C-alpha distance (Angstrom), angle and dihedral (degrees) to the residues before:
residue distance angle dihedral
M1 . . .
T2 3.86 . .
E3 3.79 117.7 .
Y4 3.78 88.2 -128.5
A5 3.81 124.9 79.8
I6 3.79 91.1 -168.4
K7 3.75 134.7 22.5
T8 3.79 124.6 173.2
N9 3.77 128.9 -178.8
N10 3.80 119.4 -163.6
L11 3.79 92.6 -33.2
V12 3.83 113.8 -165.6
K13 3.82 134.0 -176.1
Q14 3.79 114.4 -173.4
F15 3.80 121.0 -170.2
P16 3.81 121.7 -170.4
K17 3.83 93.6 -94.3
K18 3.75 103.2 15.5
R19 3.83 142.0 42.3
A20 3.84 99.0 -139.1
V21 3.86 95.4 179.8
D22 3.80 116.5 29.7
G23 3.80 115.2 -167.9
I24 3.76 103.6 -45.5
S25 3.83 116.4 -179.7
L26 3.82 120.4 -178.5
Q27 3.78 143.0 138.5
V28 3.86 128.5 -138.0
K29 3.74 118.2 -161.0
R30 3.79 122.7 -139.8
G31 3.81 113.4 -93.1
E32 3.76 99.1 20.1
I33 3.83 135.7 111.5
Y34 3.71 107.2 -124.5
G35 3.84 115.2 -167.5
I36 3.78 126.6 -153.5
L37 3.73 110.2 -159.4
G38 3.81 125.4 -171.1
P39 3.78 145.0 128.4
N40 3.82 122.8 -95.4
G41 3.78 109.9 -65.8
A42 3.78 94.6 21.7
G43 3.76 94.7 123.0
K44 3.80 100.5 -104.2
T45 3.78 98.4 128.9
T46 3.81 93.8 42.3
F47 3.81 90.1 51.5
L48 3.77 91.1 49.9
R49 3.91 92.7 46.8
M50 3.76 90.2 54.5
L51 3.75 91.7 54.3
A52 3.75 90.2 47.9
T53 3.80 90.8 52.9
L54 3.82 92.2 -116.9
T55 3.83 95.4 113.6
K56 3.82 124.0 41.1
I57 3.78 116.8 -112.1
T58 3.81 112.1 -119.8
D59 3.76 97.0 -162.7
G60 3.83 140.1 -16.1
Q61 3.78 128.9 42.3
A62 3.85 136.6 -83.1
E63 3.82 129.8 -171.3
I64 3.81 130.9 -166.7
F65 3.79 111.4 -161.9
G66 3.79 88.4 -22.9
Y67 3.88 94.8 -50.1
D68 3.83 116.3 122.5
V69 3.87 106.1 -119.0
A70 3.86 92.7 -148.0
K71 3.83 98.3 42.4
E72 3.82 101.6 31.5
A73 3.80 103.6 35.0
S74 3.73 96.0 144.3
D75 3.84 91.3 56.0
V76 3.83 90.3 47.6
R77 3.83 92.8 51.5
R78 3.82 90.9 57.9
L79 3.81 90.2 58.5
I80 3.77 101.5 47.3
G81 3.83 142.0 69.2
L82 3.72 122.3 -164.3
T83 3.77 130.2 -155.9
G84 3.73 107.4 -172.0
Q85 3.75 125.9 -172.0
Y86 3.79 87.0 -85.4
A87 3.79 128.1 14.9
T88 3.78 120.8 -139.5
V89 3.81 101.4 -113.0
D90 3.74 132.5 152.2
E91 3.83 107.2 -105.1
E92 3.77 92.8 -156.4
L93 3.80 95.9 52.7
T94 3.80 125.4 77.8
A95 3.76 126.5 -103.9
L96 3.78 90.9 -106.7
E97 3.83 92.9 46.9
N98 3.75 91.6 51.4
L99 3.80 94.6 49.4
V100 3.83 92.5 47.4
I101 3.86 89.0 51.7
F102 3.81 92.3 51.5
G103 3.84 89.5 46.8
R104 3.81 91.8 52.6
L105 3.89 90.1 46.4
N106 3.75 88.7 54.3
G107 3.81 91.9 54.1
L108 3.80 102.8 -97.0
K109 3.80 118.6 143.8
K110 3.81 115.5 -113.4
K111 3.82 95.0 -101.1
D112 3.76 92.8 45.1
A113 3.81 91.8 48.5
Q114 3.81 90.6 52.0
E115 3.84 93.2 49.0
R116 3.84 92.1 46.3
A117 3.85 91.3 49.2
L118 3.81 92.1 51.8
E119 3.83 90.3 46.1
L120 3.83 91.3 53.6
L121 3.80 93.5 44.0
T122 3.80 88.7 54.6
Q123 3.81 93.0 45.3
F124 3.83 91.9 51.7
S125 3.93 95.1 42.3
L126 3.85 92.1 -113.9
M127 3.80 100.9 120.5
D128 3.78 92.8 105.1
A129 3.80 88.4 56.3
K130 3.81 97.9 40.9
D131 3.82 93.4 112.8
R132 3.83 96.2 43.0
A133 3.78 121.9 103.4
I134 3.76 114.5 -109.5
K135 3.77 93.1 -120.5
E136 3.83 87.6 68.9
F137 3.80 93.4 55.6
S138 3.83 122.9 110.5
G139 3.75 119.4 -125.9
G140 3.79 93.4 -98.3
M141 3.83 92.9 49.0
R142 3.80 89.7 49.7
R143 3.79 94.3 52.2
R144 3.86 90.6 49.0
L145 3.84 88.8 51.2
D146 3.87 89.3 49.3
L147 3.75 89.5 56.5
A148 3.76 92.7 45.1
V149 3.82 90.7 54.1
S150 3.82 90.0 56.4
L151 3.77 93.0 53.0
I152 3.85 99.3 53.2
T153 3.80 90.7 113.2
K154 3.78 98.6 35.4
P155 3.85 94.8 -117.3
P156 3.83 118.3 -156.6
L157 3.85 89.6 -138.3
I158 3.81 122.1 46.3
F159 3.75 126.5 -172.2
L160 3.79 114.9 -154.0
D161 3.81 113.9 -169.9
E162 3.85 107.5 -162.8
P163 3.79 90.4 -40.7
T164 3.87 94.9 -179.7
T165 3.82 101.7 42.8
G166 3.80 109.8 139.7
L167 3.81 96.5 8.5
D168 3.76 125.2 131.0
P169 3.85 117.1 -112.5
I170 3.76 94.1 -102.3
T171 3.79 94.9 51.9
R172 3.82 89.9 43.9
G173 3.77 90.2 55.2
K174 3.86 89.8 52.0
M175 3.81 91.2 50.6
W176 3.84 88.7 51.7
D177 3.78 89.9 54.6
V178 3.82 90.6 50.7
I179 3.83 91.3 49.5
R180 3.87 92.1 49.9
Q181 3.81 89.5 49.1
L182 3.81 91.9 53.0
V183 3.83 89.1 56.5
K184 3.79 91.0 49.7
E185 3.78 87.6 54.7
G186 3.80 92.2 54.8
S187 3.74 107.8 -90.6
T188 3.84 128.4 131.7
I189 3.76 116.4 -135.9
L190 3.84 128.7 -150.5
L191 3.79 105.0 -168.9
T192 3.82 127.1 -172.3
T193 3.75 116.3 -166.1
Q194 3.77 144.9 160.0
Y195 3.81 91.4 -154.8
L196 3.72 112.5 97.7
D197 3.82 93.7 -163.8
E198 3.84 90.5 51.9
A199 3.81 91.4 56.0
D200 3.82 90.3 45.2
Q201 3.79 93.3 49.8
L202 3.83 100.0 42.3
A203 3.73 113.8 21.9
D204 3.81 124.1 91.7
R205 3.74 88.4 -163.4
I206 3.80 131.6 9.3
A207 3.82 133.6 -151.0
I208 3.78 117.6 -160.3
I209 3.80 113.0 -149.0
N210 3.78 125.8 -168.4
H211 3.85 128.4 171.9
G212 3.79 90.1 -7.1
K213 3.84 94.1 -55.3
L214 3.79 131.7 111.4
V215 3.85 101.6 -117.1
N216 3.78 98.5 179.6
E217 3.78 143.9 -23.1
G218 3.78 140.1 -157.7
T219 3.80 145.1 88.9
S220 3.80 117.2 -43.8
N221 3.83 90.2 -105.1
E222 3.78 91.5 48.4
L223 3.80 92.0 53.0
K224 3.78 91.9 47.0
A225 3.81 91.9 48.9
Q226 3.81 90.6 56.3
L227 3.82 90.3 70.0
G228 3.79 87.8 49.8
E229 3.81 98.1 176.3
T230 3.80 127.7 114.6
Y231 3.84 115.4 -113.3
F232 3.76 120.9 -134.7
E233 3.80 103.7 -155.6
I234 3.85 120.2 -165.0
Q235 3.76 121.1 -168.0
L236 3.79 116.6 -159.5
E237 3.77 131.7 -140.3
D238 3.78 89.6 -137.8
T239 3.83 112.7 43.2
Q240 3.76 89.3 -165.4
E241 3.83 87.6 70.6
I242 3.82 94.9 65.0
D243 3.80 96.7 101.1
R244 3.84 94.2 45.1
T245 3.82 91.8 46.2
A246 3.83 92.7 48.1
D247 3.81 91.0 50.4
F248 3.79 91.5 49.4
L249 3.83 94.2 46.2
Q250 3.77 91.3 48.4
T251 3.79 86.9 66.5
K252 3.80 89.2 59.4
V253 3.79 103.3 44.0
S254 3.81 133.4 43.4
D255 3.80 99.7 -143.6
P256 3.83 118.7 81.0
I257 3.78 116.0 -93.2
M258 3.78 112.6 -121.7
R259 3.79 113.5 -140.0
L260 3.84 116.0 -148.7
P261 3.81 103.1 -175.4
D262 3.85 93.2 170.3
R263 3.79 87.6 65.1
G264 3.79 95.9 33.6
S265 3.79 89.4 -122.0
L266 3.78 147.8 108.7
A267 3.74 129.5 -133.4
I268 3.82 126.2 -150.3
K269 3.81 129.5 -173.9
I270 3.81 103.5 -125.5
N271 3.82 137.8 138.1
D272 3.74 102.6 -179.5
T273 3.82 113.3 98.2
K274 3.87 92.4 -160.7
A275 3.80 89.2 53.3
M276 3.75 91.4 52.3
T277 3.78 91.4 51.5
Q278 3.85 92.0 48.6
L279 3.81 89.8 51.2
L280 3.82 89.7 56.4
V281 3.77 91.3 49.8
D282 3.79 90.4 49.3
L283 3.75 92.0 51.8
G284 3.82 88.6 53.1
T285 3.77 91.2 56.1
Q286 3.80 89.4 54.9
G287 3.80 91.7 53.2
I288 3.84 92.3 -112.2
D289 3.78 113.3 145.0
V290 3.78 117.3 -143.5
K291 3.84 114.8 -150.2
E292 3.78 96.0 -167.2
F293 3.80 140.6 -29.9
S294 3.79 136.2 -153.1
V295 3.78 143.8 -178.1
R296 3.80 118.0 -130.7
K297 3.77 148.0 149.7
P298 3.89 119.3 -94.6
T299 3.84 120.0 -82.8
L300 3.80 127.2 -135.1
D301 3.84 86.2 -107.3
E302 3.82 89.1 61.6
V303 3.79 93.5 44.9
F304 3.85 89.4 52.3
L305 3.76 93.1 47.7
E306 3.77 93.2 49.0
L307 3.85 95.8 44.5
T308 3.82 92.7 48.3
N309 3.85 94.5 40.9
R310 3.79 91.8 -123.1
């Protein structure tokens, strides 16, 4: 079989008033986690749904393990599992009952469906809740069940559409461990996410999509290296001073000042140590107190912000 799990060539999805996917070409190798990163409305989910045969392709071509998505949809469906943002499960039934039903719908015999359901419940730490109705599940438990549903038939290619949205950090970490284990067991993962740290932690390669277009692609380190510059980060004593400080510093440097309100700091592209010292002196003359400062390489957050002009 082909070394590529996914190949797309100039893939397009045109809606009446919007081109949601605009000529995306990429290749995903077998056995890797490929991250698709982009803001809301960038076209991530539409792109994934076309590959999963759920949305008709307007133009271009896509292949899954060598099968044409448009012409050989039934063959493609046998090779994929999809975890959407919400799985269609019966809220009144238990976790075990739902998984058995999905197993039967996927052609498993009753005994095999039962065994596979129990195996998945164990894998996703849901055995204690196997006899509870889904409506009683927490958000984290529900997301784990959503992923379990997509793995009933052990597909070689798994589409994960924002699998950890809304989860707390501990549950997100557990989901990351499950995703890594799936790859160790031979699966290929296509992951869409809005979380920059998730793509940084999980993905072997990352595609950044904006307004339906592929903006850039590469490993996390390759994308960071494209910015190249050193960042001078200044953390303020008073986080309410961020806007005033940024406006003042902008009169001193030519590159845009990056505001990082979650850290109460500002980042500036600069390599000259003397220039950094002078900026600190200038801030003192304005009565702006600096809590601490550091020099570092760019983060994936900054790569994303720059490439999407945000």
